[in-house]
TIDRENRO-793286 format. One record per residue (C-alpha): y, x, z; residue in three letters; residue number from 1. Coordinates in steps of 0.001 Angstrom, whole numbers, always signed. Example, Ala and Ser with C-alpha at 12.3 -4.5 7.8 and 13.67 -1.06 7.14 Angstrom:
2
-4500, +12300, +7800, ALA, 1
-1060, +13670, +7140, SER, 2
END
This chain:
599
-18543, -12345, -4290, MET, 1
-22298, -11065, -2949, LEU, 2
-22998, -8810, -5843, THR, 3
-19310, -7067, -5238, THR, 4
-20577, -6789, -1503, LEU, 5
-24057, -5502, -2501, LEU, 6
-22794, -2709, -4760, ALA, 7
-19965, -1682, -1952, LEU, 8
-22850, -1430, +935, LEU, 9
-25284, +68, -1697, ALA, 10
-23264, +2936, -2429, ALA, 11
-22189, +3699, +881, ALA, 12
-25640, +3804, +1926, THR, 13
-26807, +6215, -369, ILE, 14
-23793, +8670, -799, ALA, 15
-22380, +9009, +3166, VAL, 16
-25509, +10115, +4647, PRO, 17
-25775, +12795, +1667, LEU, 18
-22521, +14062, +1874, THR, 19
-22654, +14288, +5725, ARG, 20
-26150, +16074, +5542, ARG, 21
-24307, +18503, +3308, ALA, 22
-21596, +19191, +6009, GLY, 23
-18823, +17644, +3894, LEU, 24
-18061, +14796, +6064, GLY, 25
-18314, +10886, +5324, SER, 26
-14766, +10416, +3730, VAL, 27
-16024, +12590, +522, LEU, 28
-19096, +10238, +378, GLY, 29
-16916, +6994, +492, TYR, 30
-14710, +8433, -2309, LEU, 31
-17771, +9699, -4678, VAL, 32
-19291, +5988, -3907, ALA, 33
-16387, +4733, -5379, GLY, 34
-15991, +6768, -8185, ILE, 35
-19740, +5820, -9221, LEU, 36
-19464, +1959, -9033, ILE, 37
-15672, +1545, -10010, GLY, 38
-14542, +1201, -13810, PRO, 39
-14854, +4942, -14759, SER, 40
-18574, +4967, -13327, GLY, 41
-21481, +2568, -13620, PHE, 42
-19154, -310, -13783, ARG, 43
-20898, -2316, -11187, LEU, 44
-17201, -3251, -9991, ILE, 45
-14310, -3518, -12534, THR, 46
-11640, -5135, -10400, ASP, 47
-10466, -2502, -7732, VAL, 48
-7489, -5206, -6424, GLU, 49
-10654, -7457, -5380, GLN, 50
-11330, -5232, -2577, ILE, 51
-8005, -2728, -1735, SER, 52
-6001, -5707, +29, GLY, 53
-8620, -6498, +2349, ILE, 54
-9700, -2667, +2770, SER, 55
-6022, -1737, +3751, SER, 56
-6894, -3661, +6842, LEU, 57
-8799, -754, +7896, GLY, 58
-5640, +1753, +7993, VAL, 59
-3938, -682, +9887, ILE, 60
-6797, -879, +12601, MET, 61
-7199, +2899, +12388, LEU, 62
-3600, +2995, +13515, LEU, 63
-4361, +248, +16305, PHE, 64
-6990, +1971, +17885, LEU, 65
-4920, +5316, +17325, ILE, 66
-2102, +3557, +19432, GLY, 67
-4745, +2553, +21914, LEU, 68
-5343, +6223, +22979, GLU, 69
-1887, +7106, +23453, LEU, 70
+388, +6495, +26675, ARG, 71
+4062, +6010, +25753, PRO, 72
+4471, +8992, +28285, GLN, 73
+2300, +11238, +25839, ARG, 74
+4534, +10036, +23027, LEU, 75
+7729, +11489, +24712, TRP, 76
+5815, +14641, +25302, VAL, 77
+5236, +14467, +21389, MET, 78
+9264, +14075, +20577, ARG, 79
+9583, +17603, +19699, ARG, 80
+6256, +17752, +17592, ALA, 81
+7033, +13983, +15808, VAL, 82
+10437, +14805, +15036, PHE, 83
+10870, +18537, +14461, GLY, 84
+7353, +19544, +12947, LEU, 85
+7228, +16544, +11326, GLY, 86
+10642, +16271, +9739, ALA, 87
+10463, +20147, +9045, ALA, 88
+7278, +18870, +6937, GLN, 89
+8370, +16314, +4935, VAL, 90
+11780, +18038, +3980, VAL, 91
+10264, +21022, +3065, LEU, 92
+7209, +19719, +1033, THR, 93
+9532, +17289, -822, SER, 94
+11903, +20020, -1889, VAL, 95
+9212, +22522, -3186, VAL, 96
+7120, +19648, -4472, LEU, 97
+10547, +18606, -6495, MET, 98
+11085, +21980, -7491, GLY, 99
+7697, +21956, -9417, LEU, 100
+8041, +18889, -10952, ALA, 101
+11336, +19902, -12327, HIS, 102
+9711, +23192, -13690, LEU, 103
+7225, +20481, -15260, ALA, 104
+10346, +19295, -17347, ASN, 105
+10661, +16278, -15132, VAL, 106
+14296, +15215, -14233, ASP, 107
+15818, +15914, -11219, TRP, 108
+15878, +12095, -9984, SER, 109
+12477, +11463, -10775, SER, 110
+11251, +14737, -9509, GLY, 111
+12858, +13694, -5917, ALA, 112
+10587, +10290, -6094, VAL, 113
+7663, +12404, -7025, LEU, 114
+8387, +15084, -4438, GLY, 115
+8915, +12329, -1552, MET, 116
+5970, +10421, -2300, GLY, 117
+3686, +13284, -2648, LEU, 118
+4982, +15012, +769, ALA, 119
+3217, +12026, +2369, MET, 120
-352, +12426, +3495, SER, 121
-3209, +9956, +4172, SER, 122
-3369, +8923, +8172, THR, 123
-7049, +7405, +6609, ALA, 124
-8393, +10382, +5513, ILE, 125
-6966, +12951, +8053, VAL, 126
-7871, +11642, +11175, LEU, 127
-11594, +10708, +10436, PRO, 128
-11781, +13851, +9264, MET, 129
-10688, +15766, +12104, LEU, 130
-12255, +13538, +14448, ALA, 131
-15562, +14005, +12763, GLU, 132
-15334, +17359, +13694, ARG, 133
-13884, +16755, +17325, ASP, 134
-10398, +18221, +16599, LEU, 135
-8336, +15492, +17279, LEU, 136
-7451, +16718, +20863, LYS, 137
-7160, +20226, +19539, GLY, 138
-3711, +21889, +18394, ALA, 139
-4254, +21236, +14827, ALA, 140
-5144, +17674, +15264, GLY, 141
-2190, +17359, +17656, ARG, 142
+232, +18671, +15162, ASP, 143
-1247, +16717, +12320, ALA, 144
-898, +13585, +14349, PHE, 145
+2746, +13910, +14801, ALA, 146
+3612, +14934, +11308, VAL, 147
+1361, +11428, +10053, LEU, 148
+3457, +9300, +12680, LEU, 149
+6944, +10938, +11164, PHE, 150
+5956, +10067, +8173, GLN, 151
+4926, +6945, +8808, ASP, 152
+8359, +6519, +10443, LEU, 153
+10063, +7776, +7136, ALA, 154
+8453, +5972, +4896, PHE, 155
+10628, +2836, +5198, ILE, 156
+14259, +4877, +4644, PRO, 157
+12261, +6926, +1571, ILE, 158
+11874, +3598, +185, VAL, 159
+15171, +2434, +727, ALA, 160
+16503, +5694, -962, ILE, 161
+14507, +5298, -4138, VAL, 162
+16606, +2484, -5689, PRO, 163
+19611, +4877, -5749, LEU, 164
+17629, +7355, -7765, LEU, 165
+17321, +4912, -10691, ALA, 166
+19204, +5527, -13831, ASP, 167
+22888, +4353, -13381, GLY, 168
+22437, +3493, -9929, ALA, 169
+25752, +3718, -7659, GLN, 170
+25629, +4032, -3825, LEU, 171
+26436, +537, -2332, PRO, 172
+29879, +173, -1106, ASP, 173
+29015, -1358, +2172, HIS, 174
+25994, -762, +4842, VAL, 175
+22955, -3248, +4551, PRO, 176
+23095, -4744, +7743, TRP, 177
+21151, -7429, +6807, HIS, 178
+17990, -5112, +6204, ASP, 179
+18712, -2853, +9400, VAL, 180
+19223, -5883, +11581, ALA, 181
+15698, -7204, +10118, LEU, 182
+13968, -4167, +10597, GLY, 183
+15475, -3931, +14437, VAL, 184
+14466, -7576, +15289, ALA, 185
+11069, -6789, +13667, GLY, 186
+10303, -3567, +16493, ILE, 187
+12077, -5823, +19107, ALA, 188
+9689, -8711, +18646, LEU, 189
+6516, -6473, +18738, ILE, 190
+8219, -4936, +21765, LEU, 191
+8762, -7961, +23597, VAL, 192
+5237, -9527, +22812, GLY, 193
+3615, -6665, +23343, GLY, 194
+5038, -6170, +26900, ARG, 195
+5127, -9717, +28298, PHE, 196
+2993, -12114, +25910, VAL, 197
+89, -9900, +25319, LEU, 198
-960, -9052, +28561, PRO, 199
-1688, -12299, +29977, PRO, 200
-2977, -13708, +26761, LEU, 201
-5983, -11402, +27167, PHE, 202
-5826, -12121, +30942, ARG, 203
-6639, -15864, +30075, ILE, 204
-9127, -14888, +26922, VAL, 205
-10858, -12310, +28789, GLY, 206
-11085, -14413, +32223, GLY, 207
-13240, -16712, +30511, GLY, 208
-15817, -14159, +29766, ARG, 209
-15956, -15771, +25881, ASN, 210
-16718, -12455, +23626, GLN, 211
-16174, -14259, +20460, GLU, 212
-12909, -15448, +21556, VAL, 213
-12017, -12195, +22771, PHE, 214
-13170, -10484, +19366, THR, 215
-11006, -12832, +17550, VAL, 216
-8200, -12532, +19655, THR, 217
-8196, -8676, +19247, ALA, 218
-8169, -9142, +15353, LEU, 219
-5106, -11828, +15823, PHE, 220
-3272, -9106, +17957, VAL, 221
-3517, -6510, +14939, VAL, 222
-2991, -8427, +12153, VAL, 223
-219, -10042, +13781, ALA, 224
+1780, -6876, +14415, ALA, 225
+896, -5672, +11097, ALA, 226
+2371, -9010, +9367, PHE, 227
+5888, -9098, +11521, ILE, 228
+6312, -5325, +10666, ALA, 229
+5810, -6276, +7005, THR, 230
+8125, -9517, +7083, GLN, 231
+10524, -7004, +8738, ALA, 232
+10531, -4493, +5878, GLY, 233
+8717, -1966, +8053, LEU, 234
+4947, -799, +7148, SER, 235
+2294, -2818, +8372, ALA, 236
+433, +438, +10164, SER, 237
+3704, +1171, +11906, LEU, 238
+3413, -2418, +13408, GLY, 239
+41, -2197, +14565, ALA, 240
+455, +1328, +15881, PHE, 241
+3276, -330, +18495, MET, 242
+827, -3022, +19300, ALA, 243
-1800, -333, +20178, GLY, 244
+654, +1979, +22312, VAL, 245
+2047, -901, +24032, LEU, 246
-1553, -1857, +25312, LEU, 247
-2713, +1631, +25849, SER, 248
-2126, +740, +30023, ASP, 249
-3837, -2707, +29509, SER, 250
-7030, -3100, +31762, GLU, 251
-8731, -4392, +28435, TYR, 252
-7929, -847, +26419, ARG, 253
-11753, -55, +26714, HIS, 254
-12799, -3611, +25394, GLU, 255
-10273, -3737, +22707, LEU, 256
-11153, -681, +21452, GLN, 257
-15180, -1258, +21547, ILE, 258
-14393, -4856, +19484, ASP, 259
-11998, -3338, +16824, ILE, 260
-13912, +4, +16001, GLU, 261
-16750, -1665, +13936, PRO, 262
-14229, -3703, +12149, PHE, 263
-12217, -745, +11568, GLU, 264
-14982, +1566, +10188, GLY, 265
-16179, -711, +7787, LEU, 266
-13204, -1771, +6356, LEU, 267
-11952, +2177, +6483, LEU, 268
-14948, +2946, +4361, GLY, 269
-13966, +192, +2086, PHE, 270
-10397, +1628, +1682, PHE, 271
-11950, +5008, +536, PHE, 272
-14412, +3573, -2011, ILE, 273
-11318, +1518, -3589, SER, 274
-9355, +4604, -3793, VAL, 275
-12678, +6426, -5439, GLY, 276
-12711, +3214, -7712, MET, 277
-8944, +3430, -8551, SER, 278
-9593, +7338, -10148, ALA, 279
-9248, +6887, -13933, ASP, 280
-12027, +9571, -15478, LEU, 281
-10861, +8668, -18812, GLN, 282
-7258, +10067, -18506, LEU, 283
-8862, +13191, -16773, VAL, 284
-10950, +13531, -19799, MET, 285
-7911, +13222, -22056, ALA, 286
-5703, +16217, -20337, ASP, 287
-8036, +17669, -17716, PRO, 288
-6277, +21184, -17775, LEU, 289
-2940, +19777, -17236, ARG, 290
-4321, +17357, -14330, LEU, 291
-6086, +20079, -13164, GLY, 292
-3071, +22073, -12622, ILE, 293
-1014, +19461, -11355, ALA, 294
-3564, +18601, -8831, THR, 295
-4272, +22368, -7370, PHE, 296
-536, +22855, -7530, ALA, 297
+147, +19725, -5353, LEU, 298
-2771, +20865, -3072, LEU, 299
-1785, +24419, -2734, GLY, 300
+2126, +23544, -2162, ALA, 301
+1435, +21377, +967, LYS, 302
-1082, +23840, +2208, ALA, 303
+1342, +26617, +2027, ALA, 304
+4476, +24678, +3654, VAL, 305
+2278, +23520, +6399, THR, 306
+688, +26356, +7080, PHE, 307
+3921, +28502, +7099, ALA, 308
+5448, +25931, +9667, LEU, 309
+2607, +26005, +11817, SER, 310
+2501, +29905, +12028, ARG, 311
+6265, +29684, +12677, ILE, 312
+5840, +27183, +15483, SER, 313
+3793, +29874, +16911, GLY, 314
-49, +28320, +15890, GLN, 315
-2930, +30886, +15698, THR, 316
-4107, +31657, +11850, SER, 317
-7407, +29673, +12853, VAL, 318
-5109, +26419, +14262, THR, 319
-2881, +27036, +11143, ALA, 320
-5293, +26985, +8503, ILE, 321
-6994, +23779, +9896, ARG, 322
-3721, +22311, +9666, PHE, 323
-2432, +23112, +6309, ALA, 324
-5939, +22244, +4970, LEU, 325
-6030, +18995, +6962, ALA, 326
-2516, +17732, +5379, LEU, 327
-2301, +18536, +1590, PRO, 328
-3695, +15567, -263, GLN, 329
-955, +12687, -896, ALA, 330
-1204, +9526, +707, SER, 331
-1947, +5584, +28, GLU, 332
+1824, +5105, +750, PHE, 333
+2839, +7784, -2317, SER, 334
+1192, +4805, -4420, LEU, 335
+3304, +2393, -3046, VAL, 336
+6197, +4246, -3666, LEU, 337
+5586, +5010, -6927, PHE, 338
+5118, +1485, -7855, GLY, 339
+8088, +629, -6325, ALA, 340
+10003, +3593, -8212, ALA, 341
+8643, +2233, -11293, VAL, 342
+9979, -1328, -10639, ALA, 343
+13402, -78, -10267, VAL, 344
+13468, +2637, -13346, GLY, 345
+13512, +5270, -10849, ALA, 346
+10643, +6717, -12400, LEU, 347
+8629, +6231, -15719, SER, 348
+5324, +4645, -16163, PRO, 349
+3546, +7899, -17449, ALA, 350
+5023, +10112, -15163, HIS, 351
+3842, +7374, -12403, ALA, 352
+313, +7162, -13747, ALA, 353
-135, +10991, -14219, ALA, 354
+944, +11268, -10419, ALA, 355
-1383, +8565, -9368, THR, 356
-4040, +10004, -10740, LEU, 357
-3272, +13770, -9135, ALA, 358
-2775, +11946, -5546, ALA, 359
-6060, +10405, -5996, ALA, 360
-7772, +13642, -7040, LEU, 361
-5916, +15335, -4091, SER, 362
-7715, +12731, -1826, MET, 363
-10899, +13242, -3297, LEU, 364
-10824, +17151, -3497, PHE, 365
-8922, +17496, +310, SER, 366
-12150, +16437, +2535, PRO, 367
-14246, +19155, +351, LEU, 368
-11516, +21607, +704, LEU, 369
-11368, +20899, +4768, PHE, 370
-15456, +20942, +4721, ALA, 371
-15592, +24319, +2744, ALA, 372
-12968, +26122, +5240, SER, 373
-14960, +24977, +8604, GLU, 374
-17933, +26228, +7557, THR, 375
-17285, +29513, +5792, TRP, 376
-13553, +30509, +6379, LEU, 377
-13056, +29184, +9955, ILE, 378
-16107, +30966, +11381, PRO, 379
-15458, +34572, +9856, ARG, 380
-12065, +34035, +11387, LEU, 381
-12907, +33578, +14753, ARG, 382
-15010, +36634, +14485, ARG, 383
-12405, +38775, +13476, ALA, 384
-9799, +38045, +16610, PRO, 385
-5833, +37675, +15668, GLU, 386
-5088, +39782, +18801, ARG, 387
-6848, +43375, +19520, PRO, 388
-9103, +43039, +22635, PHE, 389
-7931, +44110, +25840, ASP, 390
-8276, +47335, +26859, THR, 391
-10482, +47244, +30111, ILE, 392
-9390, +49140, +33154, GLU, 393
-12040, +51599, +34319, PRO, 394
-13268, +49826, +37658, GLU, 395
-17000, +50030, +39317, ALA, 396
-17974, +46139, +39762, THR, 397
-21209, +45459, +40379, PRO, 398
-20671, +41764, +38740, VAL, 399
-19710, +41026, +35079, ILE, 400
-18902, +37193, +34607, ILE, 401
-18756, +36386, +30553, CYS, 402
-16769, +33018, +30104, GLY, 403
-13738, +32500, +32575, PHE, 404
-13730, +28764, +31982, GLY, 405
-14376, +26032, +34884, ARG, 406
-17942, +27462, +35650, MET, 407
-16711, +30841, +35381, GLY, 408
-13521, +30342, +37725, GLN, 409
-15818, +28790, +40642, ILE, 410
-17935, +31570, +40392, ILE, 411
-15347, +34139, +40695, GLY, 412
-13588, +32048, +43575, ARG, 413
-16516, +32210, +45660, VAL, 414
-17553, +35798, +44768, LEU, 415
-13778, +36832, +45495, ARG, 416
-13902, +34879, +49138, MET, 417
-17003, +37319, +50014, HIS, 418
-15502, +40268, +48842, GLY, 419
-17602, +40848, +46023, VAL, 420
-15517, +42541, +43313, PRO, 421
-16075, +41544, +39474, PHE, 422
-15212, +41805, +35748, THR, 423
-14368, +38796, +33969, ALA, 424
-14679, +38677, +30096, LEU, 425
-13227, +35536, +28043, GLU, 426
-13178, +34660, +24316, ARG, 427
-10452, +32607, +23958, ASP, 428
-7065, +34588, +24000, PRO, 429
-4928, +31240, +25009, GLY, 430
-7107, +30821, +28096, GLN, 431
-6583, +34163, +29109, VAL, 432
-2822, +33745, +28669, ASP, 433
-3062, +30826, +31183, VAL, 434
-5391, +31948, +33602, LEU, 435
-3081, +35268, +34074, ARG, 436
-257, +32949, +34433, ARG, 437
-1812, +31771, +37566, PHE, 438
-2804, +35397, +38790, GLY, 439
-6129, +35611, +37971, ASN, 440
-7368, +39396, +36390, LYS, 441
-9390, +38424, +32923, VAL, 442
-9539, +40455, +30165, TYR, 443
-9810, +39009, +26445, PHE, 444
-13020, +40097, +25037, GLY, 445
-15956, +39295, +23382, ASP, 446
-19270, +39871, +25489, PRO, 447
-21928, +39362, +22547, THR, 448
-20616, +42995, +21369, ARG, 449
-22434, +45785, +23307, PRO, 450
-19237, +48017, +23549, ASP, 451
-17286, +45229, +25101, MET, 452
-20152, +45077, +27728, LEU, 453
-20122, +48650, +28096, ARG, 454
-16411, +48670, +28521, ALA, 455
-17052, +46244, +31200, ALA, 456
-19131, +48267, +33272, GLY, 457
-22659, +47443, +32299, ALA, 458
-24055, +50749, +32561, GLU, 459
-23024, +50632, +36139, GLU, 460
-23150, +46658, +37130, ALA, 461
-26077, +45096, +38765, LYS, 462
-25632, +41787, +37403, LEU, 463
-24311, +39729, +34510, LEU, 464
-23145, +36157, +34645, ILE, 465
-23388, +34476, +31442, VAL, 466
-21448, +30950, +31613, VAL, 467
-19991, +31290, +27861, LEU, 468
-19132, +27572, +26231, ASP, 469
-21157, +28127, +23081, ASP, 470
-24783, +28175, +23476, MET, 471
-25313, +30458, +20318, GLU, 472
-23190, +32733, +22345, ALA, 473
-24561, +32690, +25340, VAL, 474
-28289, +33681, +23798, LEU, 475
-26734, +36527, +21806, ARG, 476
-24951, +37658, +25065, THR, 477
-28084, +37309, +26807, VAL, 478
-29961, +39311, +24288, GLU, 479
-27696, +41856, +24008, VAL, 480
-27726, +42741, +27729, ALA, 481
-31535, +42647, +27884, ARG, 482
-31874, +45122, +24753, ARG, 483
-28856, +47446, +25880, THR, 484
-28726, +47526, +29449, PHE, 485
-32112, +46216, +30850, PRO, 486
-31377, +47179, +34301, HIS, 487
-28660, +44183, +34814, LEU, 488
-29901, +41281, +36227, LYS, 489
-28710, +38091, +33976, VAL, 490
-28132, +34655, +35434, LEU, 491
-27079, +32211, +32460, ALA, 492
-25751, +28750, +31860, ARG, 493
-27684, +26508, +30355, ALA, 494
-26797, +23325, +28114, ARG, 495
-29698, +21322, +27604, ASN, 496
-33669, +21371, +28429, ARG, 497
-33994, +23177, +24728, ARG, 498
-31252, +25842, +25874, HIS, 499
-32843, +26781, +28883, ALA, 500
-36375, +27220, +27125, HIS, 501
-34536, +29596, +24707, ARG, 502
-33212, +31334, +27600, LEU, 503
-36518, +31493, +28996, MET, 504
-37763, +33225, +26091, ASP, 505
-35306, +36261, +27053, LEU, 506
-36756, +36439, +30473, LYS, 507
-33447, +35611, +32007, VAL, 508
-33470, +36210, +36019, ASP, 509
-32303, +32701, +36510, GLY, 510
-30642, +30205, +35089, LEU, 511
-28891, +26815, +35849, VAL, 512
-28534, +23468, +33790, ARG, 513
-24681, +22984, +33557, GLU, 514
-24792, +19101, +34773, THR, 515
-28127, +18841, +36232, PHE, 516
-27134, +19745, +39977, HIS, 517
-23660, +17447, +39536, SER, 518
-26168, +14686, +38494, SER, 519
-28469, +14905, +41370, LEU, 520
-25450, +14583, +43568, VAL, 521
-24074, +11556, +42064, LEU, 522
-27698, +10011, +41777, ALA, 523
-27552, +10522, +45498, GLU, 524
-24259, +8781, +46268, LYS, 525
-25378, +5839, +43787, ALA, 526
-28915, +5461, +45729, LEU, 527
-26688, +5158, +49005, THR, 528
-24089, +2798, +47516, ALA, 529
-26763, +181, +46397, VAL, 530
-28099, +138, +50074, GLY, 531
-30920, +2910, +50243, ILE, 532
-30975, +4542, +53696, PRO, 533
-29284, +8085, +52755, ARG, 534
-32548, +10244, +54199, GLU, 535
-34654, +8260, +51836, ALA, 536
-32205, +8863, +49020, ALA, 537
-31898, +12616, +49558, ARG, 538
-35737, +12681, +49834, ARG, 539
-36090, +11095, +46305, GLY, 540
-33455, +13305, +44682, VAL, 541
-35261, +16485, +45966, ALA, 542
-38398, +15145, +44925, LEU, 543
-37199, +14421, +41582, PHE, 544
-35368, +18145, +41401, HIS, 545
-38787, +19753, +42288, GLU, 546
-40850, +17760, +40085, HIS, 547
-38238, +18307, +36703, ASP, 548
-37830, +22065, +37536, GLU, 549
-41820, +22464, +37650, ARG, 550
-41852, +20465, +34492, ASN, 551
-39567, +22747, +32931, LEU, 552
-41457, +25958, +33233, ARG, 553
-44618, +23799, +32178, GLU, 554
-43354, +22692, +29080, THR, 555
-41995, +26142, +28326, HIS, 556
-45178, +27022, +26330, ALA, 557
-44987, +24204, +23684, ILE, 558
-40951, +23500, +23592, TYR, 559
-41053, +23885, +19995, LYS, 560
-43778, +21589, +19412, ASP, 561
-41930, +18036, +19053, GLU, 562
-45069, +16121, +19202, GLN, 563
-46644, +18112, +22263, GLN, 564
-43336, +17608, +23926, LEU, 565
-43273, +14053, +23655, ILE, 566
-46392, +13287, +24946, GLN, 567
-45816, +16043, +28044, SER, 568
-42582, +13867, +28483, ALA, 569
-44493, +10491, +28634, GLN, 570
-47191, +12180, +31261, GLN, 571
-44428, +13761, +33283, ALA, 572
-42908, +10337, +33634, ALA, 573
-45895, +8483, +34708, ALA, 574
-46482, +11114, +37141, GLU, 575
-43234, +11030, +38622, LEU, 576
-43792, +7456, +39238, THR, 577
-46737, +8033, +40828, ALA, 578
-44916, +10466, +43115, LEU, 579
-42463, +7938, +43986, PHE, 580
-44751, +5541, +44712, GLU, 581
-46832, +7686, +46992, ALA, 582
-43708, +8958, +48680, ASP, 583
-42970, +5493, +49249, ARG, 584
-43088, +4427, +53417, PRO, 585
-46089, +1863, +53668, ALA, 586
-44602, -1611, +55021, PRO, 587
-44680, -2085, +58778, GLU, 588
-47742, -4452, +59429, PRO, 589
-46630, -7852, +60417, ALA, 590
-46489, -8912, +63822, ALA, 591
-49408, -10334, +65348, ALA, 592
-48921, -14433, +65999, GLU, 593
-48051, -14960, +69572, PRO, 594
-51471, -16662, +71182, ALA, 595
-50597, -20269, +71807, ARG, 596
-50521, -21034, +75350, ALA, 597
-53318, -22789, +76511, ARG, 598
-53081, -26471, +77759, ARG, 599
END
């Protein structure tokens, strides 16, 4: 056991940092690690089943954590995406893959099994891959999650359909009410337990302030929900997801998340390693051409269907590409379905073996394709807008605001209140549409382009305010303005100290670090909240403000030298401490002891 654990941890420790440094994500690192230490690699581990059972808990915990992030109200809002987009993806992909299987001389019933099985996508690969790039909250992430959730719901009826596709199978002459009732009872038990049993249980455990017991209880809840679901004939991950949603309004939600995440990350990594270990490279070498065609036909067909559905639903090309390249791989459920189909005679062992290997290879190549698109394809598409830039009405305004997000809108409202006209440029077409619905006059355009700034009136304007979200875009805009319109005064938004120093290199007329002033206001409120007099708190914050701004200017000359910068930061901290000590009011002298009355 120790040898197995050592091999798993060593392979992950070496492979994952390498793939992440290459910009390919951690999922691919785990898959490669599994191939290297598995039966087709160095054979450090030959019994894949030894870890696959335990590692599948990683998928269950992942779904539980996703449920914790969702409110029931949000699920209701997502119902159209789940049952509309999700159903369309499963049905259309199944039909397309079934047709491709028939072209490869697979009979229609076996093709239907392969189509439905390979239409599934891997939750364990897709969600971490999107989360790693902070894409889960975007349109592509939301749509991908909706489709994955529908696939989890659809997996049970798909498994029920498989026996009907076996040779000689006949439709049942009655509805299997026992199985239906068992499934309904399982869902009801999870719902009732999550609603009435778990909250008081966590209050009792949490009230004891016993961290170990709370962690054990959290793990018990996840495993128990998965167990109830499997006993009712449902998906274990679906049961864990339901339990997470029911606890999403609990006051212990964040503590549960903190306790579960370390186990989820480790076990999910082991799951990916087990998938890599299951790849039979000998079978790949036996017929590489046919297997390669099958794998890339699977990836291409699923990506084409999901891309088309995303565009039909009104998403942009960038969102549709991300959505399509997130979901083209097969799923761990595909492997389960193929095993069940072989057991009832609906799929031959030879077809199941080839499909299993194609599924495993699709899981291996999918993170690679997604990473490649994020590195090379998406940036190029973003530079080429999907709709033409707006034609800006000729209007002489003294101020141009580049970026009309949160900061830009506040600046615009203040300028408007004082009767100062301005022209606003925004690079996000969706943001432009939203702002226009609220009555704002804003143009869709890229301020990093000299012609766009000229069209906005930069030759006649007096002031350029650059408050774009993207740090590099801010620098490019300032650089273009300094080179093309040297008469313009430029005020810019800095993300952090290094960004501020880079703007100072371009000699901006003024800059504001985006969170600096709000942090000082919050710090002053914190000081007064803990009992420090308001005047002393205000004086201390003002002292810090003055010292930090001076330090920012002084370190501009050395900000590229990390060693000098560290030394300067240490000196500045010591200087600031000395300033606070000097500013602290001296204690009042103790009152003289009254003279004792003479006797």
